[in-house]
Structure formats: structure tokens, C-alpha cells
C-alpha positions in Angstrom: 55.8 149.2 189.5 59.3 150.5 189.9 61.8 148.0 191.4 65.3 149.5 190.7 67.2 147.0 192.8 65.8 143.5 192.0 63.9 142.7 188.8 60.4 141.4 189.4 57.9 139.4 187.4 54.8 141.5 186.7 51.1 140.8 187.0 48.5 139.7 184.6 45.3 141.7 184.4 41.8 141.6 182.9 40.8 144.6 180.8 37.1 145.2 180.2 36.2 147.7 177.5 32.8 149.1 178.3 33.4 152.3 176.3 32.2 153.3 172.8 35.5 152.6 171.0 38.5 150.4 171.0 41.4 150.5 173.4 45.0 149.6 172.9 46.7 147.9 175.9 50.5 147.9 176.2 52.6 146.1 178.7 55.8 148.2 178.8 59.1 147.7 180.5 62.2 149.7 181.2 65.9 148.8 181.8 67.7 149.6 185.0 67.9 153.3 185.6 65.4 153.7 182.7 68.2 153.8 180.1 66.5 154.0 176.7 63.0 154.8 178.1 60.0 152.5 177.9 59.7 149.6 175.5 56.6 147.6 174.5 56.7 143.9 175.5 53.1 143.2 174.5 50.3 145.1 172.8 46.7 144.2 172.1 43.6 146.1 170.7 40.5 145.5 172.8 37.3 146.0 170.9 34.1 147.5 172.4 32.3 145.2 174.9 35.3 142.8 174.9 37.2 141.6 178.0 40.8 140.7 177.4 43.2 138.9 179.7 46.6 140.6 179.4 49.1 137.9 180.4 52.3 139.2 181.9 55.5 138.5 180.0 57.7 135.6 181.3 60.6 138.0 181.8 61.5 139.8 185.0 61.9 143.6 184.6 63.3 146.4 186.7 60.5 148.8 185.7 57.1 147.8 184.2 53.7 149.3 183.6 50.5 148.7 181.8 49.3 151.6 179.5 45.7 151.8 178.2 45.2 154.1 175.2 41.7 155.1 174.1 41.5 154.8 170.3 37.7 155.2 170.0 35.0 157.7 169.9 34.7 160.3 172.7 30.9 160.7 172.3 
């Protein structure tokens, strides 16, 4: 969610891992005009068959995103 004019509070999400391996979830934020690139506000490893509630940070950000990285098996 890109909001370059007014910082906004993000959203919380539920992540369900139905795959064969673990996932890493990152809540990332960026400063106005993306100076310095993306920074990780929160990170969590979700195991196979686990559902995790990723609670949004309390801070308001100009740019924010949730990134899911597959750490597990591809077969």
C-alpha cells in the first residue's frame, strides 16, 4: 500500500501455510519517497500446517507491504 502523502496504519492478516515447507512472513515499511529502501518491522516463520495472525505494527507508515518467502521444499 503506497501512501506518499499521509502515513497510514496498516492491516493485520492471517497467513495459512498449507504448503510442504515453512514460510517467512515480513511486514516491511518504507520512509517517504522510499529513502533507504524497505525495512523489516516484523518477521515470523510459519511452519507447515500452521496459521499465523500477523498483527500490524502500531506505527503509521508512508509505504508498507507484507512479503511471504517460501523457505521450504518445492516438491
